[in-house]
Biotite code that builds the C-alpha atoms (Angstrom):
import biotite.structure as struc

atoms = struc.array([
    struc.Atom([86.242, 143.495, 95.198], chain_id="A", res_id=1, res_name="MET", atom_name="CA", element="C"),
    struc.Atom([88.261, 142.138, 92.233], chain_id="A", res_id=2, res_name="MET", atom_name="CA", element="C"),
    struc.Atom([90.415, 139.992, 94.512], chain_id="A", res_id=3, res_name="ASN", atom_name="CA", element="C"),
    struc.Atom([87.350, 138.515, 96.186], chain_id="A", res_id=4, res_name="LEU", atom_name="CA", element="C"),
    struc.Atom([85.797, 137.698, 92.813], chain_id="A", res_id=5, res_name="ARG", atom_name="CA", element="C"),
    struc.Atom([89.051, 136.128, 91.563], chain_id="A", res_id=6, res_name="ALA", atom_name="CA", element="C"),
    struc.Atom([89.399, 134.141, 94.780], chain_id="A", res_id=7, res_name="THR", atom_name="CA", element="C"),
    struc.Atom([85.823, 132.847, 94.535], chain_id="A", res_id=8, res_name="MET", atom_name="CA", element="C"),
    struc.Atom([86.312, 131.841, 90.905], chain_id="A", res_id=9, res_name="LEU", atom_name="CA", element="C"),
    struc.Atom([89.500, 129.998, 91.837], chain_id="A", res_id=10, res_name="THR", atom_name="CA", element="C"),
    struc.Atom([87.725, 128.141, 94.650], chain_id="A", res_id=11, res_name="ILE", atom_name="CA", element="C"),
    struc.Atom([84.816, 127.193, 92.404], chain_id="A", res_id=12, res_name="ILE", atom_name="CA", element="C"),
    struc.Atom([87.161, 125.998, 89.647], chain_id="A", res_id=13, res_name="ALA", atom_name="CA", element="C"),
    struc.Atom([89.227, 123.954, 92.090], chain_id="A", res_id=14, res_name="ALA", atom_name="CA", element="C"),
    struc.Atom([86.092, 122.336, 93.466], chain_id="A", res_id=15, res_name="ALA", atom_name="CA", element="C"),
    struc.Atom([84.642, 121.420, 90.074], chain_id="A", res_id=16, res_name="THR", atom_name="CA", element="C"),
    struc.Atom([87.738, 120.340, 88.132], chain_id="A", res_id=17, res_name="LEU", atom_name="CA", element="C"),
    struc.Atom([88.102, 116.952, 89.856], chain_id="A", res_id=18, res_name="PRO", atom_name="CA", element="C"),
    struc.Atom([84.492, 116.212, 88.897], chain_id="A", res_id=19, res_name="GLY", atom_name="CA", element="C"),
    struc.Atom([85.177, 117.068, 85.268], chain_id="A", res_id=20, res_name="PHE", atom_name="CA", element="C"),
    struc.Atom([88.318, 114.924, 85.287], chain_id="A", res_id=21, res_name="ALA", atom_name="CA", element="C"),
    struc.Atom([86.414, 112.020, 86.794], chain_id="A", res_id=22, res_name="ARG", atom_name="CA", element="C"),
    struc.Atom([83.588, 112.455, 84.276], chain_id="A", res_id=23, res_name="ALA", atom_name="CA", element="C"),
    struc.Atom([86.119, 112.375, 81.448], chain_id="A", res_id=24, res_name="GLY", atom_name="CA", element="C"),
    struc.Atom([87.693, 109.236, 82.819], chain_id="A", res_id=25, res_name="GLN", atom_name="CA", element="C"),
    struc.Atom([84.268, 107.655, 83.246], chain_id="A", res_id=26, res_name="LEU", atom_name="CA", element="C"),
    struc.Atom([83.431, 108.501, 79.625], chain_id="A", res_id=27, res_name="ASP", atom_name="CA", element="C"),
    struc.Atom([86.676, 106.820, 78.554], chain_id="A", res_id=28, res_name="ALA", atom_name="CA", element="C"),
    struc.Atom([85.822, 103.698, 80.548], chain_id="A", res_id=29, res_name="GLU", atom_name="CA", element="C"),
    struc.Atom([82.326, 103.557, 79.041], chain_id="A", res_id=30, res_name="ILE", atom_name="CA", element="C"),
    struc.Atom([83.859, 103.874, 75.579], chain_id="A", res_id=31, res_name="GLN", atom_name="CA", element="C"),
    struc.Atom([86.259, 101.023, 76.417], chain_id="A", res_id=32, res_name="ALA", atom_name="CA", element="C"),
    struc.Atom([83.274, 98.981, 77.567], chain_id="A", res_id=33, res_name="LEU", atom_name="CA", element="C"),
    struc.Atom([81.547, 99.591, 74.234], chain_id="A", res_id=34, res_name="ARG", atom_name="CA", element="C"),
    struc.Atom([84.698, 98.639, 72.353], chain_id="A", res_id=35, res_name="THR", atom_name="CA", element="C"),
    struc.Atom([85.653, 95.518, 74.312], chain_id="A", res_id=36, res_name="TYR", atom_name="CA", element="C"),
    struc.Atom([82.138, 94.224, 74.999], chain_id="A", res_id=37, res_name="CYS", atom_name="CA", element="C"),
    struc.Atom([80.494, 94.829, 71.629], chain_id="A", res_id=38, res_name="LYS", atom_name="CA", element="C"),
    struc.Atom([81.101, 91.312, 70.339], chain_id="A", res_id=39, res_name="ALA", atom_name="CA", element="C"),
    struc.Atom([80.110, 89.792, 73.702], chain_id="A", res_id=40, res_name="ASP", atom_name="CA", element="C"),
    struc.Atom([76.876, 91.787, 73.753], chain_id="A", res_id=41, res_name="ILE", atom_name="CA", element="C"),
    struc.Atom([76.045, 90.714, 70.206], chain_id="A", res_id=42, res_name="GLU", atom_name="CA", element="C"),
    struc.Atom([76.873, 87.081, 71.016], chain_id="A", res_id=43, res_name="ARG", atom_name="CA", element="C"),
    struc.Atom([75.507, 86.726, 74.559], chain_id="A", res_id=44, res_name="LEU", atom_name="CA", element="C"),
    struc.Atom([72.689, 89.290, 74.681], chain_id="A", res_id=45, res_name="CYS", atom_name="CA", element="C"),
    struc.Atom([71.358, 89.638, 71.133], chain_id="A", res_id=46, res_name="PRO", atom_name="CA", element="C"),
    struc.Atom([67.736, 90.287, 72.080], chain_id="A", res_id=47, res_name="ASN", atom_name="CA", element="C"),
    struc.Atom([68.311, 92.441, 75.162], chain_id="A", res_id=48, res_name="VAL", atom_name="CA", element="C"),
    struc.Atom([67.052, 96.011, 74.823], chain_id="A", res_id=49, res_name="GLU", atom_name="CA", element="C"),
    struc.Atom([69.613, 98.598, 76.005], chain_id="A", res_id=50, res_name="PRO", atom_name="CA", element="C"),
    struc.Atom([68.784, 100.775, 78.984], chain_id="A", res_id=51, res_name="GLY", atom_name="CA", element="C"),
    struc.Atom([68.028, 100.321, 82.624], chain_id="A", res_id=52, res_name="GLY", atom_name="CA", element="C"),
    struc.Atom([71.099, 98.160, 83.189], chain_id="A", res_id=53, res_name="GLY", atom_name="CA", element="C"),
    struc.Atom([69.701, 95.257, 81.143], chain_id="A", res_id=54, res_name="ARG", atom_name="CA", element="C"),
    struc.Atom([72.843, 94.810, 79.026], chain_id="A", res_id=55, res_name="ILE", atom_name="CA", element="C"),
    struc.Atom([75.082, 94.828, 82.099], chain_id="A", res_id=56, res_name="LYS", atom_name="CA", element="C"),
    struc.Atom([72.767, 92.348, 83.843], chain_id="A", res_id=57, res_name="ALA", atom_name="CA", element="C"),
    struc.Atom([72.868, 90.074, 80.807], chain_id="A", res_id=58, res_name="CYS", atom_name="CA", element="C"),
    struc.Atom([76.656, 90.231, 80.658], chain_id="A", res_id=59, res_name="LEU", atom_name="CA", element="C"),
    struc.Atom([76.939, 89.496, 84.368], chain_id="A", res_id=60, res_name="MET", atom_name="CA", element="C"),
    struc.Atom([74.547, 86.539, 83.990], chain_id="A", res_id=61, res_name="ALA", atom_name="CA", element="C"),
    struc.Atom([76.874, 85.230, 81.276], chain_id="A", res_id=62, res_name="ASN", atom_name="CA", element="C"),
    struc.Atom([80.174, 86.239, 82.891], chain_id="A", res_id=63, res_name="LYS", atom_name="CA", element="C"),
    struc.Atom([81.644, 82.752, 82.496], chain_id="A", res_id=64, res_name="GLU", atom_name="CA", element="C"),
    struc.Atom([81.390, 83.164, 78.712], chain_id="A", res_id=65, res_name="GLN", atom_name="CA", element="C"),
    struc.Atom([82.608, 86.779, 78.547], chain_id="A", res_id=66, res_name="MET", atom_name="CA", element="C"),
    struc.Atom([85.910, 87.610, 76.899], chain_id="A", res_id=67, res_name="THR", atom_name="CA", element="C"),
    struc.Atom([88.774, 88.764, 79.098], chain_id="A", res_id=68, res_name="VAL", atom_name="CA", element="C"),
    struc.Atom([88.764, 92.267, 77.568], chain_id="A", res_id=69, res_name="GLY", atom_name="CA", element="C"),
    struc.Atom([85.082, 92.763, 78.303], chain_id="A", res_id=70, res_name="CYS", atom_name="CA", element="C"),
    struc.Atom([85.448, 91.445, 81.854], chain_id="A", res_id=71, res_name="ALA", atom_name="CA", element="C"),
    struc.Atom([88.335, 93.857, 82.474], chain_id="A", res_id=72, res_name="GLN", atom_name="CA", element="C"),
    struc.Atom([86.383, 96.801, 81.041], chain_id="A", res_id=73, res_name="ALA", atom_name="CA", element="C"),
    struc.Atom([83.426, 95.970, 83.307], chain_id="A", res_id=74, res_name="LEU", atom_name="CA", element="C"),
    struc.Atom([85.719, 95.735, 86.318], chain_id="A", res_id=75, res_name="GLU", atom_name="CA", element="C"),
    struc.Atom([87.314, 99.123, 85.581], chain_id="A", res_id=76, res_name="LYS", atom_name="CA", element="C"),
    struc.Atom([83.876, 100.692, 85.218], chain_id="A", res_id=77, res_name="LEU", atom_name="CA", element="C"),
    struc.Atom([82.830, 99.122, 88.511], chain_id="A", res_id=78, res_name="LYS", atom_name="CA", element="C"),
    struc.Atom([85.924, 100.586, 90.226], chain_id="A", res_id=79, res_name="GLN", atom_name="CA", element="C"),
    struc.Atom([85.186, 104.033, 88.757], chain_id="A", res_id=80, res_name="MET", atom_name="CA", element="C"),
    struc.Atom([81.701, 104.082, 90.235], chain_id="A", res_id=81, res_name="LYS", atom_name="CA", element="C"),
    struc.Atom([82.930, 103.459, 93.781], chain_id="A", res_id=82, res_name="LYS", atom_name="CA", element="C"),
])
């Protein structure tokens, strides 16, 4: 009974750990986005209310004027969501 319980816990942990790792990496990418895009958001999207993807849509509409750091952070976030 103990071995079965230990085996099940091991299987559950192995199945969930990649999700936690990915979530942590996604959090890091979102933080990078906030860091590298803050000035771009203030400059390009000053009156856009956050939420519902409005900030991202505004940045994408103004991608020609975005800084390189912000563009790279957006690209990394896009790759993470695939």
